[in-house]
NULOBA-615063 format. One record per residue (C-alpha): x negated, y negated, z. Coordinates in nm, 4 decimals. Layout:
<nodes>
{node {X; Y; Z}}
...
</nodes>
This chain:
<nodes>
{node {-0.9362; 8.8407; 10.3165}}
{node {-0.7117; 8.9131; 10.0159}}
{node {-0.6454; 8.5412; 9.9684}}
{node {-1.0174; 8.4771; 9.9667}}
{node {-1.0662; 8.7474; 9.7011}}
{node {-0.7893; 8.5991; 9.4851}}
{node {-0.9466; 8.2550; 9.5133}}
{node {-1.2851; 8.3910; 9.4070}}
{node {-1.1346; 8.5697; 9.1050}}
{node {-0.9319; 8.2610; 9.0113}}
{node {-1.2414; 8.0430; 9.0447}}
{node {-1.4387; 8.2774; 8.8175}}
{node {-1.1592; 8.2741; 8.5545}}
{node {-1.1414; 7.8923; 8.5636}}
{node {-1.5209; 7.8681; 8.5418}}
{node {-1.5262; 8.1054; 8.2419}}
{node {-1.2483; 7.9055; 8.0767}}
{node {-1.4349; 7.5788; 8.1269}}
{node {-1.7595; 7.7377; 8.0018}}
{node {-1.5844; 7.8693; 7.6890}}
{node {-1.4226; 7.5307; 7.6260}}
{node {-1.7583; 7.3590; 7.6721}}
{node {-1.9284; 7.6048; 7.4355}}
{node {-1.6650; 7.5500; 7.1647}}
{node {-1.6965; 7.1722; 7.1995}}
{node {-2.0735; 7.1998; 7.1708}}
{node {-2.0416; 7.4170; 6.8585}}
{node {-1.8022; 7.1654; 6.7020}}
{node {-2.0440; 6.8814; 6.7715}}
{node {-2.3284; 7.0844; 6.6217}}
{node {-2.1231; 7.1509; 6.3080}}
{node {-2.1044; 6.7750; 6.2451}}
{node {-2.4782; 6.7789; 6.1803}}
{node {-2.4232; 6.9979; 5.8728}}
{node {-2.5737; 6.8536; 5.5579}}
{node {-2.3627; 6.7603; 5.2563}}
{node {-2.4628; 6.6369; 4.9108}}
{node {-2.5201; 6.2619; 4.9079}}
{node {-2.3012; 6.2161; 4.5988}}
{node {-1.9998; 6.4001; 4.7392}}
{node {-1.6648; 6.2522; 4.6358}}
{node {-1.4136; 6.4327; 4.8583}}
{node {-1.4966; 6.6280; 5.1737}}
{node {-1.2974; 6.9244; 5.3047}}
{node {-1.3265; 7.0325; 5.6682}}
{node {-1.2236; 7.3903; 5.7512}}
{node {-1.1670; 7.4832; 6.1155}}
{node {-1.3259; 7.8279; 6.1022}}
{node {-1.2586; 7.9258; 6.4640}}
{node {-0.8860; 7.8653; 6.4215}}
{node {-0.8791; 8.0494; 6.0884}}
{node {-1.0687; 8.3480; 6.2323}}
{node {-0.8255; 8.3603; 6.5236}}
{node {-0.5251; 8.3618; 6.2882}}
{node {-0.6937; 8.6154; 6.0589}}
{node {-0.7287; 8.8561; 6.3493}}
{node {-0.3848; 8.8033; 6.5043}}
{node {-0.1990; 8.8093; 6.1701}}
{node {-0.3476; 9.1251; 6.0258}}
{node {-0.1623; 9.4603; 6.0374}}
{node {-0.4830; 9.6373; 6.1348}}
{node {-0.6756; 9.4223; 6.3813}}
{node {-0.9719; 9.6596; 6.3951}}
{node {-1.0266; 9.6289; 6.0182}}
{node {-1.0187; 9.2480; 6.0477}}
{node {-1.2689; 9.2496; 6.3313}}
{node {-1.4988; 9.4767; 6.1284}}
{node {-1.4919; 9.2425; 5.8289}}
{node {-1.5516; 8.9373; 6.0470}}
{node {-1.8452; 9.1097; 6.2197}}
{node {-2.0047; 9.1747; 5.8799}}
{node {-1.9658; 8.8108; 5.7788}}
{node {-2.1079; 8.6856; 6.1097}}
{node {-2.4030; 8.9239; 6.0806}}
{node {-2.4854; 8.7913; 5.7323}}
{node {-2.4419; 8.4159; 5.7853}}
{node {-2.4046; 8.1662; 6.0668}}
{node {-2.0396; 8.0610; 6.0994}}
{node {-2.0182; 7.7057; 6.2388}}
{node {-1.7108; 7.5694; 6.4155}}
{node {-1.6338; 7.3686; 6.1018}}
{node {-1.7340; 7.4467; 5.7448}}
{node {-1.7592; 7.1527; 5.5055}}
{node {-1.7119; 7.1879; 5.1310}}
{node {-1.6967; 6.9054; 4.8787}}
{node {-1.6618; 6.8043; 4.5182}}
{node {-1.9173; 6.5774; 4.3564}}
{node {-1.9060; 6.2513; 4.1639}}
{node {-1.9151; 6.3184; 3.7913}}
{node {-1.7760; 6.6703; 3.8271}}
{node {-1.4175; 6.7867; 3.7907}}
{node {-1.2089; 6.7611; 4.1079}}
{node {-1.1601; 7.1387; 4.1059}}
{node {-1.5368; 7.2055; 4.1334}}
{node {-1.6555; 7.2515; 4.4935}}
{node {-1.9868; 7.3133; 4.6690}}
{node {-2.0888; 7.4215; 5.0179}}
{node {-2.3660; 7.5935; 5.2118}}
{node {-2.4244; 7.8198; 5.5116}}
{node {-2.7317; 7.9305; 5.7037}}
{node {-2.8355; 8.2954; 5.6607}}
{node {-2.8884; 8.4929; 5.9833}}
{node {-2.9837; 8.8320; 5.8353}}
{node {-3.1375; 8.8040; 5.4875}}
{node {-3.1504; 9.1784; 5.4132}}
{node {-2.7923; 9.2363; 5.5230}}
{node {-2.6738; 8.9294; 5.3288}}
{node {-2.8494; 9.0476; 5.0128}}
{node {-2.6938; 9.3939; 5.0329}}
{node {-2.3532; 9.2473; 5.1136}}
{node {-2.3634; 9.0007; 4.8198}}
{node {-2.5044; 9.1880; 4.5213}}
{node {-2.2337; 9.4428; 4.4214}}
{node {-2.0329; 9.3391; 4.1144}}
{node {-2.2185; 9.0116; 4.0504}}
{node {-2.4508; 8.8992; 3.7718}}
{node {-2.8045; 8.8274; 3.8975}}
{node {-3.0544; 8.5642; 3.7883}}
{node {-3.3848; 8.4835; 3.9616}}
{node {-3.4347; 8.1070; 3.9874}}
{node {-3.7863; 8.1469; 4.1295}}
{node {-3.9759; 8.3967; 4.3459}}
{node {-3.7821; 8.2913; 4.6556}}
{node {-3.4408; 8.1954; 4.5153}}
{node {-3.1722; 8.4145; 4.3602}}
{node {-2.8488; 8.3285; 4.1838}}
{node {-2.5416; 8.5512; 4.1567}}
{node {-2.2305; 8.4703; 3.9524}}
{node {-1.9053; 8.6536; 3.8911}}
{node {-1.8215; 8.7710; 3.5381}}
{node {-1.6040; 8.4616; 3.4721}}
{node {-1.8825; 8.2247; 3.5885}}
{node {-1.6426; 8.0485; 3.8233}}
{node {-1.8027; 8.1598; 4.1498}}
{node {-2.1753; 8.1213; 4.2092}}
{node {-2.3987; 8.1998; 4.5083}}
{node {-2.7592; 8.0830; 4.5277}}
{node {-2.9731; 8.1839; 4.8243}}
{node {-3.3225; 8.2074; 4.9656}}
{node {-3.4486; 8.3376; 5.3002}}
{node {-3.2665; 8.0742; 5.5080}}
{node {-2.9765; 7.9224; 5.3133}}
{node {-2.6847; 8.0306; 5.0961}}
{node {-2.5247; 7.7733; 4.8647}}
{node {-2.1933; 7.8539; 4.7024}}
{node {-1.9980; 7.6825; 4.4262}}
{node {-1.6591; 7.7282; 4.2633}}
{node {-1.5736; 7.5734; 3.9272}}
{node {-1.2329; 7.6328; 3.7721}}
{node {-1.3420; 7.4715; 3.4437}}
{node {-1.6764; 7.6550; 3.4341}}
{node {-1.8869; 7.3394; 3.4709}}
{node {-2.2648; 7.3448; 3.5097}}
{node {-2.3385; 7.3785; 3.8807}}
{node {-2.6883; 7.5296; 3.9042}}
{node {-2.8733; 7.1944; 3.9082}}
{node {-2.6776; 7.0609; 4.2075}}
{node {-2.7037; 7.3970; 4.3850}}
{node {-3.0829; 7.3816; 4.3527}}
{node {-3.0891; 7.0340; 4.5075}}
{node {-2.8723; 7.1519; 4.7967}}
{node {-3.0760; 7.4641; 4.8666}}
{node {-3.3997; 7.2598; 4.8661}}
{node {-3.2387; 6.9982; 5.0926}}
{node {-3.2627; 6.7176; 4.8350}}
{node {-3.0094; 6.4290; 4.8449}}
{node {-2.8583; 6.5741; 5.1622}}
{node {-2.7076; 6.3746; 5.4484}}
{node {-2.5471; 6.4948; 5.7771}}
{node {-2.1688; 6.4637; 5.7888}}
{node {-2.1874; 6.2506; 6.1033}}
{node {-2.4066; 5.9951; 5.9211}}
{node {-2.2157; 5.9951; 5.5920}}
{node {-1.9307; 5.7793; 5.4636}}
{node {-1.7023; 6.0692; 5.5586}}
{node {-1.7928; 6.0606; 5.9305}}
{node {-1.4312; 5.9759; 6.0284}}
{node {-1.3281; 6.3270; 5.9218}}
{node {-1.4841; 6.4536; 6.2444}}
{node {-1.1871; 6.3290; 6.4504}}
{node {-0.9126; 6.4209; 6.2037}}
{node {-0.6926; 6.7130; 6.3066}}
{node {-0.5850; 7.0101; 6.0977}}
{node {-0.6658; 7.3675; 6.0049}}
{node {-0.7950; 7.2222; 5.6769}}
{node {-0.8594; 6.8484; 5.6279}}
{node {-0.9275; 6.6627; 5.3010}}
{node {-1.0870; 6.3154; 5.3085}}
{node {-1.2441; 6.0879; 5.0482}}
{node {-1.3174; 5.7906; 5.2757}}
{node {-0.9775; 5.6273; 5.2082}}
{node {-0.7163; 5.8928; 5.1400}}
{node {-0.6621; 6.2042; 5.3486}}
{node {-0.4558; 6.5210; 5.3812}}
{node {-0.4299; 6.8110; 5.6192}}
{node {-0.2882; 7.1620; 5.6263}}
{node {-0.1647; 7.3541; 5.9297}}
{node {-0.0326; 7.7045; 5.9817}}
{node {0.2245; 7.8056; 6.2415}}
{node {0.4094; 8.1371; 6.2288}}
{node {0.5800; 8.1705; 5.8900}}
{node {0.5397; 7.7994; 5.8152}}
{node {0.2677; 7.6021; 5.6386}}
{node {0.2896; 7.2265; 5.6840}}
{node {0.0804; 6.9163; 5.6378}}
{node {0.0538; 6.5453; 5.5737}}
{node {-0.0861; 6.3530; 5.2778}}
{node {-0.1795; 5.9872; 5.3205}}
{node {-0.2911; 5.7736; 5.0265}}
{node {-0.3481; 5.4050; 4.9626}}
{node {-0.0892; 5.2313; 4.7443}}
{node {-0.3315; 5.0387; 4.5234}}
{node {-0.2401; 5.2558; 4.2202}}
{node {0.1300; 5.2872; 4.3019}}
{node {0.3679; 4.9925; 4.2982}}
{node {0.6515; 5.0206; 4.5481}}
{node {0.9776; 4.8298; 4.4856}}
{node {1.0872; 4.5697; 4.7385}}
{node {1.4253; 4.7387; 4.7864}}
{node {1.4099; 5.1132; 4.8449}}
{node {1.6999; 5.3530; 4.8058}}
{node {1.7233; 5.7313; 4.7850}}
{node {1.9993; 5.9790; 4.6982}}
{node {2.2079; 6.1449; 4.9671}}
{node {2.1589; 6.4905; 4.8173}}
{node {2.4088; 6.7714; 4.8550}}
{node {2.2667; 7.0355; 5.0906}}
{node {2.3951; 7.3075; 4.8567}}
{node {2.1535; 7.2010; 4.5806}}
{node {1.8977; 7.4568; 4.4716}}
{node {1.6529; 7.1764; 4.3886}}
{node {1.6599; 6.8057; 4.4721}}
{node {1.4002; 6.5593; 4.3466}}
{node {1.3684; 6.1824; 4.3782}}
{node {1.0992; 5.9323; 4.2817}}
{node {1.1174; 5.5542; 4.3175}}
{node {0.7758; 5.4115; 4.2371}}
{node {0.5644; 5.2838; 3.9505}}
{node {0.3325; 5.5740; 3.8668}}
{node {0.2294; 5.4587; 3.5196}}
{node {-0.1403; 5.4577; 3.6081}}
{node {-0.1412; 5.8355; 3.6689}}
{node {-0.0436; 5.9630; 3.3237}}
{node {-0.1444; 5.7064; 3.0578}}
{node {-0.2672; 5.7864; 2.7052}}
{node {-0.1547; 6.1487; 2.6991}}
{node {0.0234; 6.3359; 2.4213}}
{node {0.2284; 6.6500; 2.4866}}
{node {0.3040; 6.8813; 2.1962}}
{node {0.5935; 7.1278; 2.1970}}
{node {0.6137; 7.3335; 1.8791}}
{node {0.5706; 7.0616; 1.6136}}
{node {0.7179; 6.7840; 1.8269}}
{node {0.5101; 6.5289; 2.0166}}
{node {0.5732; 6.3053; 2.3160}}
{node {0.3406; 6.0133; 2.3901}}
{node {0.3375; 5.9173; 2.7576}}
{node {0.2597; 5.5526; 2.6735}}
{node {0.5840; 5.5317; 2.4739}}
{node {0.7787; 5.6914; 2.7573}}
{node {0.6250; 5.4762; 3.0296}}
{node {0.6933; 5.1520; 2.8427}}
{node {1.0645; 5.2278; 2.8905}}
{node {1.0450; 5.3807; 3.2382}}
{node {1.1988; 5.1722; 3.5201}}
{node {1.0441; 5.3582; 3.8148}}
{node {1.3301; 5.5888; 3.9163}}
{node {1.3872; 5.9588; 3.8500}}
{node {1.6610; 6.1716; 4.0033}}
{node {1.6823; 6.5447; 3.9378}}
{node {1.9327; 6.7921; 4.0782}}
{node {1.9785; 7.1636; 4.0163}}
{node {2.3021; 7.3109; 4.1486}}
{node {2.4725; 7.6479; 4.1235}}
{node {2.5162; 7.7797; 3.7669}}
{node {2.7754; 7.6143; 3.5425}}
{node {2.9629; 7.7495; 3.2440}}
{node {2.8581; 7.6200; 2.9028}}
{node {3.0975; 7.6673; 2.6128}}
{node {2.9572; 7.6928; 2.2616}}
{node {3.1515; 7.7324; 1.9386}}
{node {3.0222; 8.0150; 1.7206}}
{node {3.1308; 8.0015; 1.3561}}
{node {3.1403; 8.3208; 1.1489}}
{node {3.3036; 8.4121; 0.8199}}
{node {3.5204; 8.7009; 0.7064}}
{node {3.7598; 8.7924; 0.4268}}
{node {4.1377; 8.8140; 0.4581}}
{node {4.3665; 9.0680; 0.2909}}
{node {4.3516; 8.8660; -0.0305}}
{node {3.9695; 8.8792; -0.0229}}
{node {3.9491; 8.5071; 0.0418}}
{node {3.6686; 8.3826; 0.2616}}
{node {3.7922; 8.2416; 0.5933}}
{node {3.6187; 8.0656; 0.8816}}
{node {3.6406; 8.2215; 1.2264}}
{node {3.5600; 8.0094; 1.5329}}
{node {3.4854; 8.1859; 1.8594}}
{node {3.3980; 8.0312; 2.1948}}
{node {3.0938; 8.1724; 2.3694}}
{node {3.0654; 8.1139; 2.7446}}
{node {2.7241; 8.1189; 2.9094}}
{node {2.6214; 8.0692; 3.2725}}
{node {2.3327; 7.8219; 3.2985}}
{node {2.1667; 7.6389; 3.5912}}
{node {2.3457; 7.3172; 3.6821}}
{node {2.0552; 7.0938; 3.5823}}
{node {2.0993; 6.7140; 3.5764}}
{node {1.8212; 6.4595; 3.5224}}
{node {1.8646; 6.0820; 3.5400}}
{node {1.5837; 5.8484; 3.4305}}
{node {1.6217; 5.4783; 3.4990}}
{node {1.4891; 5.3070; 3.1886}}
{node {1.5279; 5.0613; 2.9078}}
{node {1.7873; 5.3019; 2.7819}}
{node {1.8158; 5.2107; 2.4152}}
{node {1.4388; 5.1892; 2.3712}}
{node {1.3803; 5.5301; 2.5287}}
{node {1.6724; 5.6903; 2.3430}}
{node {1.5516; 5.5559; 2.0066}}
{node {1.1994; 5.6855; 2.0654}}
{node {1.3187; 6.0368; 2.1564}}
{node {1.5590; 6.0345; 1.8634}}
{node {1.2796; 5.9310; 1.6266}}
{node {1.0601; 6.2148; 1.7593}}
{node {1.3499; 6.4594; 1.7023}}
{node {1.3581; 6.5405; 2.0740}}
{node {1.7214; 6.4304; 2.0707}}
{node {1.9335; 6.5521; 1.7785}}
{node {2.2964; 6.5151; 1.6715}}
{node {2.3155; 6.2035; 1.8911}}
{node {2.4004; 6.4029; 2.2004}}
{node {2.1745; 6.6979; 2.2700}}
{node {1.8119; 6.8018; 2.3221}}
{node {1.6559; 6.9887; 2.0317}}
{node {1.6695; 7.3618; 2.1116}}
{node {1.3220; 7.4020; 1.9592}}
{node {1.1928; 7.1686; 2.2296}}
{node {1.3942; 7.3231; 2.5145}}
{node {1.5253; 7.6632; 2.4039}}
{node {1.6462; 7.7957; 2.7403}}
{node {1.9809; 7.6139; 2.7639}}
{node {2.1883; 7.3551; 2.5838}}
{node {2.1034; 7.0145; 2.7327}}
{node {2.3379; 6.7229; 2.6650}}
{node {2.2203; 6.3620; 2.6482}}
{node {2.4112; 6.0631; 2.7786}}
{node {2.3250; 5.7024; 2.8500}}
{node {2.4357; 5.4043; 3.0495}}
{node {2.3017; 5.0503; 3.0720}}
{node {2.0392; 5.1557; 3.3277}}
{node {1.9640; 5.5233; 3.2731}}
{node {1.9230; 5.8051; 3.0261}}
{node {2.0846; 6.1290; 3.1417}}
{node {1.9985; 6.4876; 3.0502}}
{node {2.2215; 6.7665; 3.1780}}
{node {2.3533; 7.1153; 3.1142}}
{node {2.6962; 6.9615; 3.1882}}
{node {2.8735; 6.7099; 2.9649}}
{node {2.9881; 6.5056; 3.2637}}
{node {2.7290; 6.5485; 3.5385}}
{node {2.7686; 6.4080; 3.8870}}
{node {2.4721; 6.2693; 4.0780}}
{node {2.4307; 6.2205; 4.4517}}
{node {2.5021; 5.8605; 4.5568}}
{node {2.2058; 5.6396; 4.6415}}
{node {2.1850; 5.4791; 4.9858}}
{node {1.9384; 5.2361; 5.1513}}
{node {1.6299; 5.4250; 5.2645}}
{node {1.2540; 5.4184; 5.3146}}
{node {1.1935; 5.7408; 5.1166}}
{node {1.0202; 5.6813; 4.7826}}
{node {0.9620; 6.0485; 4.7022}}
{node {1.1590; 6.3575; 4.7958}}
{node {1.1481; 6.7204; 4.6877}}
{node {1.3366; 7.0166; 4.8240}}
{node {1.3492; 7.3639; 4.6701}}
{node {1.5755; 7.6229; 4.8305}}
{node {1.4259; 7.9535; 4.7194}}
{node {1.6830; 8.1552; 4.9170}}
{node {1.9641; 8.0068; 4.7066}}
{node {1.7589; 8.0502; 4.3894}}
{node {1.7026; 8.4207; 4.4583}}
{node {2.0799; 8.4795; 4.4741}}
{node {2.1382; 8.3569; 4.1165}}
{node {2.0649; 8.5976; 3.8319}}
{node {1.9723; 8.3027; 3.6074}}
{node {1.6428; 8.2885; 3.7982}}
{node {1.5768; 8.6633; 3.7922}}
{node {1.2540; 8.6178; 3.5929}}
{node {1.1144; 8.4168; 3.8860}}
{node {1.2308; 8.6505; 4.1615}}
{node {0.9087; 8.8540; 4.1850}}
{node {0.7053; 8.5348; 4.2317}}
{node {0.9283; 8.3687; 4.4941}}
{node {1.0456; 8.6723; 4.6916}}
{node {0.8514; 8.5713; 5.0049}}
{node {0.9398; 8.2002; 4.9847}}
{node {1.2252; 8.0429; 5.1810}}
{node {1.2155; 7.6689; 5.1115}}
{node {0.9823; 7.3770; 5.0444}}
{node {1.0509; 7.0190; 5.1511}}
{node {0.8438; 6.7031; 5.0951}}
{node {0.9194; 6.3429; 5.1990}}
{node {0.7074; 6.0362; 5.1249}}
{node {0.7441; 5.6942; 5.2826}}
{node {0.5592; 5.3665; 5.2297}}
{node {0.4265; 5.1554; 5.5157}}
{node {0.1307; 4.9208; 5.5725}}
{node {-0.0089; 4.9657; 5.2191}}
{node {-0.0158; 5.3424; 5.2601}}
{node {0.2087; 5.6227; 5.1430}}
{node {0.2552; 5.9079; 5.3894}}
{node {0.3972; 6.2347; 5.2636}}
{node {0.4995; 6.5038; 5.5120}}
{node {0.5607; 6.8517; 5.3729}}
{node {0.6660; 7.1897; 5.5013}}
{node {0.6695; 7.5270; 5.3266}}
{node {0.8750; 7.7948; 5.5004}}
{node {0.8319; 8.1619; 5.4223}}
{node {1.0629; 8.4572; 5.4774}}
{node {1.0777; 8.5735; 5.8381}}
{node {0.9352; 8.9121; 5.7468}}
{node {0.6311; 8.7522; 5.5823}}
{node {0.3431; 8.7649; 5.8317}}
{node {0.0764; 8.6093; 5.6113}}
{node {0.2103; 8.2847; 5.4566}}
{node {-0.1304; 8.1342; 5.3745}}
{node {-0.2411; 8.4501; 5.1954}}
{node {0.0925; 8.4613; 5.0067}}
{node {0.0555; 8.0992; 4.8940}}
{node {-0.3037; 8.1565; 4.7748}}
{node {-0.1927; 8.4653; 4.5797}}
{node {0.0883; 8.2650; 4.4173}}
{node {-0.1538; 7.9877; 4.3132}}
{node {-0.3813; 8.2511; 4.1588}}
{node {-0.0884; 8.3936; 3.9606}}
{node {0.0212; 8.0514; 3.8324}}
{node {-0.3364; 7.9657; 3.7294}}
{node {-0.3692; 8.2936; 3.5414}}
{node {-0.3340; 8.2379; 3.1632}}
{node {-0.1185; 8.5522; 3.1513}}
{node {0.1436; 8.3889; 3.3745}}
{node {0.3292; 8.2282; 3.0820}}
{node {0.3582; 8.5647; 2.9093}}
{node {0.4653; 8.7401; 3.2262}}
{node {0.7566; 8.4990; 3.2703}}
{node {0.9086; 8.6311; 2.9491}}
</nodes>
């Protein structure tokens, strides 16, 4: 009799599990019918069920999280996937999206506090934050939201979306392949794609792009970096098409990217090691017992990051340009008005121009490889050195970041992983907060 009871209970649990799985699959399929603007350029798919699950399980007070989520669900319909997108002709940092309203009165009360209001017509309202970066337009059935970092005009497109003009379902659009792509967040423009995943104290993802704008050399090598490096960076590719016709001004000195790129030979190697001692002669004057002026030379020792940069180039051409622009002075060092933090020495060989805080830097040897791009930052090592103390409050919760890119079949695939400190329970929230800080105009002042 007991066995029969256990079988019944087990059967009910299995049936409930299958029903729940079937319901979630149905909801996902329904979310693919969501409408997006017909002139979308890049589509972003957000797995809301997975994010809600992590939001609940990762919060210190689960009841508070559940309360917030209940309020959101009461105001709007949360589909299995939310799709947001940028639009052709708009900046890449401007995004749009829409959700169906389930309780208009509740939504209106939940939205209004702290926002500027404008009535578009008798049925449509617009709310914007004080910086005019976030905007919400809604009527009885639909809420359209937009974010614009550069404060672009978004109201016209929002009106089209809310009135269902120039709208096409995701499953019928040029982005329909995004439906089967995996990830907590997925980016897709019809050719290139990226995803982001969250697991414990780790955020990871993959970026895949076509190589039509990037020329890859026939023979690929990469440095065998020392594991004790604080930062290791490598690039072996022709990226001239990404930064043409730009001029950077530092103080009164200018650098033209076209002049730099004409000398660039598609390789950059950067290493930052433990601090090194720089010796600088300080000349002062005094008077001896006979009241004659004498020169006194003292040696000042300073600990600086062990920074070494090697740029493969038409060395003489690049050196002459930087010398002409007064970036390099005294034939051997970077102008302190351009880079005031440390003394940077300049050296050259037949193939490369070298910049370093050491007079005789050593670089990791290059070996045959398939890695065209590599970046690793060890924040744990960085936090131990007082030379980086001004950064410590920004990187306290970071452990390390590693990125590797390889080329195959006319595509470049970059895998990346961002590890956070073991005591950091909310890595995605920490990363978003850090991005907000870096984008804040006050960040430069705060670093000082």
